[in-house]
C-alpha positions as CSV (number, residue, x, y, z in Angstrom):
1,M,16.0,-12.6,-6.3
2,F,13.5,-15.0,-6.8
3,F,11.8,-15.1,-3.3
4,E,11.4,-11.6,-3.5
5,K,9.6,-11.6,-6.8
6,V,7.0,-14.2,-5.2
7,A,6.9,-12.1,-1.6
8,Q,6.2,-9.2,-3.9
9,K,3.0,-11.1,-5.5
10,Q,4.6,-10.6,-9.3
11,P,1.5,-11.4,-11.3
12,E,3.6,-13.7,-14.2
13,L,5.5,-15.9,-11.4
14,L,2.5,-16.6,-9.3
15,A,0.7,-17.7,-12.3
16,A,3.6,-19.9,-13.4
17,L,3.9,-21.3,-9.9
18,R,-0.1,-21.5,-9.9
19,Q,0.3,-24.0,-12.9
20,Q,2.6,-26.7,-11.0
21,S,0.7,-29.7,-9.4
22,Y,3.4,-29.9,-7.0
23,F,2.9,-26.3,-5.6
24,T,0.1,-24.9,-3.7
25,L,-0.6,-21.3,-4.0
26,E,-3.2,-20.2,-1.3
27,Q,-4.3,-16.2,-0.6
28,R,-1.9,-16.0,2.2
29,R,1.0,-18.4,1.6
30,W,2.7,-20.5,-1.3
31,L,3.4,-24.3,-0.5
32,F,6.7,-26.1,-1.9
33,T,9.4,-28.8,-1.1
34,L,12.6,-28.0,-1.7
35,P,13.3,-30.6,-4.1
36,D,10.2,-29.4,-6.2
37,L,11.4,-25.6,-5.9
38,H,14.7,-27.0,-7.7
39,R,13.1,-28.5,-10.4
40,F,10.8,-25.3,-10.8
41,L,13.8,-23.0,-10.9
42,Q,16.0,-25.7,-13.4
43,L,13.2,-25.1,-15.9
44,Q,12.2,-21.1,-15.5
45,D,15.6,-19.5,-14.9
46,K,18.7,-20.7,-17.0
47,S,21.2,-19.6,-14.1
48,F,20.1,-22.7,-12.1
49,E,20.6,-25.0,-15.0
50,Q,23.5,-26.4,-13.8
51,V,23.0,-25.9,-9.9
52,D,22.9,-29.7,-9.0
53,Y,20.3,-30.0,-5.9
54,T,23.1,-30.1,-3.4
55,Q,24.2,-26.7,-4.3
56,F,21.1,-25.5,-4.7
57,R,20.0,-26.9,-1.2
58,S,23.2,-25.2,0.7
59,T,22.6,-21.8,-1.2
60,V,18.8,-21.6,0.0
61,F,19.9,-22.3,3.8
62,N,22.8,-20.1,3.8
63,S,21.3,-17.1,2.4
64,E,19.2,-14.6,4.2
65,I,16.0,-15.1,2.3
66,N,13.6,-14.2,5.1
67,R,15.7,-10.7,5.9
68,S,15.0,-9.9,2.3
69,I,11.4,-11.1,2.0
70,G,10.7,-9.5,5.1
71,K,10.3,-5.7,3.8
72,Y,7.4,-7.4,1.8
73,S,5.8,-8.4,4.8
74,A,6.5,-12.2,4.2
75,K,8.5,-14.3,5.7
76,I,9.4,-18.5,5.3
77,I,8.2,-21.2,7.8
78,I,8.4,-24.7,7.7
79,A,5.1,-25.5,7.0
80,D,5.4,-29.4,7.7
81,N,8.2,-30.8,9.7
82,R,9.1,-34.4,8.2
83,G,12.3,-34.7,10.0
84,K,14.0,-34.5,6.4
85,V,14.6,-31.2,4.4
86,N,14.3,-32.9,1.5
87,K,10.9,-34.7,2.5
88,S,9.6,-31.2,4.3
89,A,7.3,-28.8,3.2
90,Y,8.1,-25.0,3.6
91,A,5.9,-21.9,3.1
92,L,6.4,-18.1,2.2
93,E,3.6,-16.7,3.9
94,W,2.6,-13.0,3.5
95,Q,1.3,-11.2,6.7
């Protein structure tokens, strides 16, 4: 799973995230928006090429991401609530 790989701090994936101007990668967290994450995954992972944004968003919200990344001392939070899912910023934080 993508978020587990980020939570594990896999060097190749962190390097790919760092290269994108629409992401912010800090020592203790990675900041992203859902539209930017969708765009990134469509370019990086063939299994996302045909997944439209609405499907993607539904999948993310119906998954148990925090449970799966918790074993790596990480969690997803709303970093900047802008009142709309598509405009809000999220962060994967390492504890």
